Steps between C-alpha positions, in 0.01 A plus 500: 500500500348843488452727199334837501350686204414863518314737258726798438370855552785737417440872448454444130368138506501283191171346393599187685802388697602210720801471728631158611668530834720211446730405211320301249512441116290754292151376410348594168188743500171320500341525150230238495289500189128516519371150578131401522480201732231242440217472767376151602357282778658179616222253582742261685614770753202729475726798444465782259839603344687714232777344292752641280837416336675183392813299578624219724486715821173546689419778757198507714383828660289508818333817616416605862179527707239717343687541168463308171731380228474843338768641731740307290421646166834687448690206657344249257597717202856522617546136589307363207784595260702205611268251686150368527338708774172427690333755723230331713182634667530322836187352651233751614662772277422607142360225289591218745239358734588440860367142492593446871873591452518717811841393626829558331571131475177463303603783257851349452329168407293677245801672343684165499201350312508791254875433426423129451207582271741747291770225497732719694769280669727782633398853544638834642249625750448869562265568785381839650374537857253203549621365175843487663361299782339259233834473310686409800236247606518346144889497501493320835240247399599446144877544505528342153280770343677838593834566333540847656290722716444882491305650797363842481402629847404156618247467766661188651549588866129484619432713806835660481347729245383848625172475713315733268530239224262286699226763535259320278519196740403692819180380675223741462621765248740313287236363256330839481838668420571246225151560337557876535836480333361314198213764469769769510679322231194485284476875548854543393444294188190703402703820558794394279266415219305821499730773631761570212765702706571186715577299195793716434658448849757236404617439857135450616394265225654169612325541843167571327544190274555291805204652680285425192613130514431478868154664472356187353623241741277310734557639856423160655757327293757765575435463864547133498837523299630773732435253788682238318799722422566595858454135606788392272810646652806343330787627709588158641513345162686751296838338550355210304484707179791384284448680161665829400279763667465874455304727745397842388336770714418869479654714768166673545293188542264518803331161423811290501767720644847447357629366840264203462626418158849509615410243754362283230811535285734444798314175586523356147842357422680713252210738429562863375311802619446805289345825640332725240502866611175688445283188479211411706325154516466471114845562348400346171259795473675769701856456360453274195843575337701432818282195582543340150884566496538315833263211397647460161856493637402225744316284245773537261 
């Protein structure tokens, strides 16, 4: 089932507008109150996490390669009004040590251990990019745990992804390119802190935030995780996913092109696919209103 969302740009555009190109019930505007998540470290799973909200339902958010749990800040605030929400730093990212968890299967086991430690028997999993691969792996290996699954530009098809996404793995220059990228991110972080005009560029700020997070990652750990990600192609196992599933992709995504996410959705029985117009690889940052509308409708 294919839905498309588009940001409207008429001659006299409103402050914000969305067009749903398929008949659907109206969705109330997102109006999440300010919520300050708690920050903690789970010794059992060795994962740093943010938590907010209360209630019977639990939602676990998994970020992508090179990101941190901070990409989910707005998502946590919106979801925590009706559920317990946990945003994790995956191994080798943010405040979570790698501790040998280089393969997606190892990360899935760490997330499962986190859920056990938090006494979460059934959770809704939301995974972005590499986190989508981990969410799928966790759903396949712990089918009792996942009650539904939202995949945002899931990196689930291994080497079917564009060749340039494997740049950092190339012999000879890949390692140097990865280190150079992290140095570049460090420069962007310094620039954003000291050059005031850039702080007012609202469309640029999400990318700068993500660059600031990535600047502090260990390049060796990222390299190992990227190898593990491409080694875990899930295409032959997707038909074994038997929970309600939503796949979201930006139409401008060059990391996980929309066609790949459509393949994932088509292979999962009953999965829905939603295309967000005007979004790149991080729709939770680039089109947060549209992203939250789609996600909230699915989780509701």
